[in-house]
N, C-alpha and C positions, 0 to 999 in steps of 0.2 A: 747143888750145882745148877739146877734148872733156874733158880732165882737169879743167880749171877748172870746166866746167859740172857735172861729177859732183860736185865738191867743194861747189858751191853747193847742189845738190840734197840732199846728205847733211847739210849744216849744220842742226842743230836737229831732225833727223828720223832719227837713229840711235838705236834703242831696244834695250836688252839684254833679250831674251826668254828666253835660255837661259844660265845661269851658266857653262856650259862654253865659251861663245863669248867670254868676257870679254877675253881677250888677243889677239883677232883684229883689233882696231882700237885706235886711240890714245885714243878718247874715246867716251862714251855719254851720251845726252841724257836728261833727266827721270828720273834715277835716284831711286827711292823709298828712304827711310830707314826702318828698322824701329825699334821702341821701344828696343831695346838700343843701337843706334848713336847714337840721339838722347841717351839717358842717359849714355853714355860721354863724348859731346861736352860735355854740361853739367858733368860731374864735372871734366873737364880745365879748363874755363873757371873753375870754382869754385876750383881750385887756384891759378890765376893770381892771383886776388884776395888770396890769403893772402901773396903775396910782392910786394906793390905797390911801385912805384918810390917813392923818397922825394920828398915834395912839392916840395922846393926844386929838384930836378932836372927835374921835370915842368914847373914854372913857367918854367924857363930854356928848355926845349924849345919851349914855346908862345910865349913872348915873342920867340924868335928863329927862328920856323919859316921865314921867308923865307931865312935864311942857310943853313939845312940843305937846302932845296930848291935854292938856288943852287949849293951844293957838289955836290949830286946831279948836276945837269946839267953842271957843270964836269968831273966825272969821266966821265959816260957819254955826254955830248954827244947826238947823235941816234940812238945805236946801241942803246939799252936797249929801247925799246917797238917793236913792229911796227905798221905801218899798219893801221887798223881798218876793213878793207873789209867786215866783217860788219855795219857800221852800217845798211846799205841793206836788209839782210834784217830786222833787228830793228826799225828805225825808218824805214819807207818814207815817213814824212811829210817827211823831209829832201829827197827828190827829187820829191815830188808837189806842191811849191808851184806857185802859178799862174804861168804865163809872161807873162801879159798885164799884170802890175803888179810894182812894186818889192817884193822880199821881203828880209827881214833875218834872218840867223841869228846867234846868239851862242853860242860855245862857251866855257864857263867851265872854267879849269884845262886849257888847251889844250896845255901842255908845249911840245914842239918841232914840233907840227903833225901828229900821227899820225891825227887825225881831219880836221883842216882840209884837208890836201892830197888825201886821197881824195874829200872832198866837192867840192873845187874841180874835180877831174878828172871827177866824175860829174855836175856841174851842166850840164844842157843849156841852161838859161836864162841869158842874160847879165844878167837882172834880179835875180839873187840876189847879195847882198853878205854875206860872212861876217866877222863881228867875232869876235875871239878874245882872251882875256885870260889871264894866269897870274900867280901870286904871285911867281914867280921872274924877275927881270930877265934872267938868263943864259938861261933857256928862250926868252924872246921874242926876244932877240938871235940865238939860233941859228935860230929859226923864220924871222926876217926875212932871214937870209943864205942860206936855201934858194932855189935857182934858180926854184922853182915859186911863190914868193911874188910876188903881183901886187897892188899897192896899188889897182888899179882895182876889184878884186873882193874884197879882203881887207884888213882893218885889224887889226893886232895891237898890243896895249897891256898894260902892267903894271898890275895892279889887286889890291888887298886887298879882296875882297868882303865882309869882315866890318866894313868901315869904313862910315860914314854917307855919305860923299862918294866916289863912284867916279870922279868926273872923267871920265865916259865920253864917247866920240865919237858917241853916239846919244842921242835924246831919250827922255823917259818915254813909255810906251805906243807904242813904235815897233818892237818886235821880234816877229816871227812865231813863231820857235822859239828855246828855250834848251836847249842840249845839256849834260848833266851826266854825264860818264862817269868814274867812279871819282875824284870831286873832293870831294863833300860829306863823304866819310869822312875827309878830311884836315883838316877843320875841327873846332875845339873844339865839342863837342856843345851847350854852353850858348849858342853863337852862332848855331846853325842857324836858329832862328826869325827872327832879324833878317835873315839872308841870304835866306831864302825870301820874306820880305815885300818885299825889294828886287827879286827876280825878278818878283813880282806887279806892282810899279810899272812895270817896264820893258816888260813884255809888252803887246801889243795885246789888246783884248777878243777872245776867240777863239783867242789864241796858245797854244801848247802847250809844256810842259816834257817833255823826253825824258831819263829818268833810268836809269842802270845803275850799280850799286855793290856793295860787299861785303856779303854776308849773314851772319847769325849762324851760327857753327860752320863757316865756310869753313875750308879747309885752312890758309890763312895765319893764321887766328886760333889754331887748335889747335897750331900749331907754335911759338908763342911760348915762350920760356924764362922762368925766374924773373927777376923784377925789371924786366920790360918793360911791365907793366900799370899804367896811370895811374889808371883808374877802370873801372867796369863796362863791359866790351866795348870799351874804349878803350886803345891801346897806342902805344908808341914802337918803331919798328923799330931795328935796329942802326945805321943811318946817321943816326938822329935825326929822320926824318920820322914823322908821326903817322898813325894809322889807326883808324877806328871801324867796328864791324860791326853793321849795321842788322837789324831785323825788318820784315816787311811793315807791321805796325800802326804802328810808329814813323814810317815814311815817310808812311803814310796820314794820320796825325794832323798831321804837320808840314805838309803841303800843304793838307789840308782846313781846318785851322784858320787858314790864311792866305787862305782864300777860293777856293781852286782846286776844280774838279770832277774826280773820278776818272775816267779813261778806261781805265787798265790798272794792275794791281798783282799781280805774280806772282813766284814763286820759281823760279829756274833752277838746278836741282841737276844737276851734271854730274860724271861720273866720268872722270878722265884716267888713262891707263894707260901705265906704263913697261913695254913688253913685254920689253925686255932683262932688267930686274931683276925682272919679275913683280910690280910694285907697283901698287896701286890708290890713287888720290888723289882726294879728294872736294872739288869746288868748289861753293860756294853763292853765288849772286848774286841781288840784288833788281833787277827791271826794272819801271819804272813810266812811265806817261804821265798828266800832269795838265794840264787846260785852264783858262785864265782864262775865266769866263763872259762871254758876249756881253751888251752892254747892252740 
């Protein structure tokens, strides 16, 4: 138990003050980039644009995105992602919902439940109901087969959130929290405005969006090879799934223009270290919170 407590205290609070200490731990938080590192990242991304994917192939990937995610979960099942227990550190709003009334959470892009099941296990209140949806029917089937899935407190359903009709199991203005963890990056950039407006419609006044996703120049972006770039900062992975890399301002404009109020918008720059190979790997994530104004 003491080891778990130490890990929780260290999460988000390990700062590299002496470069000689870099390989003493597996990760460092809030790592600053100098101008040279920023410029080198920009040059790499500019090279990606020069070898863009043929438009016909990109259109096929976008039109059949659900099939590529179905294939992903067919291959990996529930073994690819780890449970996101860090959610409660970064988003305490999840567990601070009022116990004296019914509360509803929606996780969009829930996959096989790596956020859902930690939330269910940490929910002290029986008044919280978790709705969760994913583009992949395979992911939802795997989630429902989990022994922790309880229909009394959780409703999982397949949904294309870019469509006009979600056929959702909840009403408009009924949700307290919408959780978006590495999901909007998988959507065609030109469809994001429509998606965010749908979130606005389903949230209660005072309801909140909790967002975490890939930031510009994240290690995953810089590692892309020739022919994987579809358009600026938008790529196809080797398995056919799509990913976009955001800036803070892009996320801000996306939500503010749809009527939300900004609560938080920050860049999480983290250095992950392979101590065995003496490698440094730089992660960049955007974390935001946006609230629907009260009437």
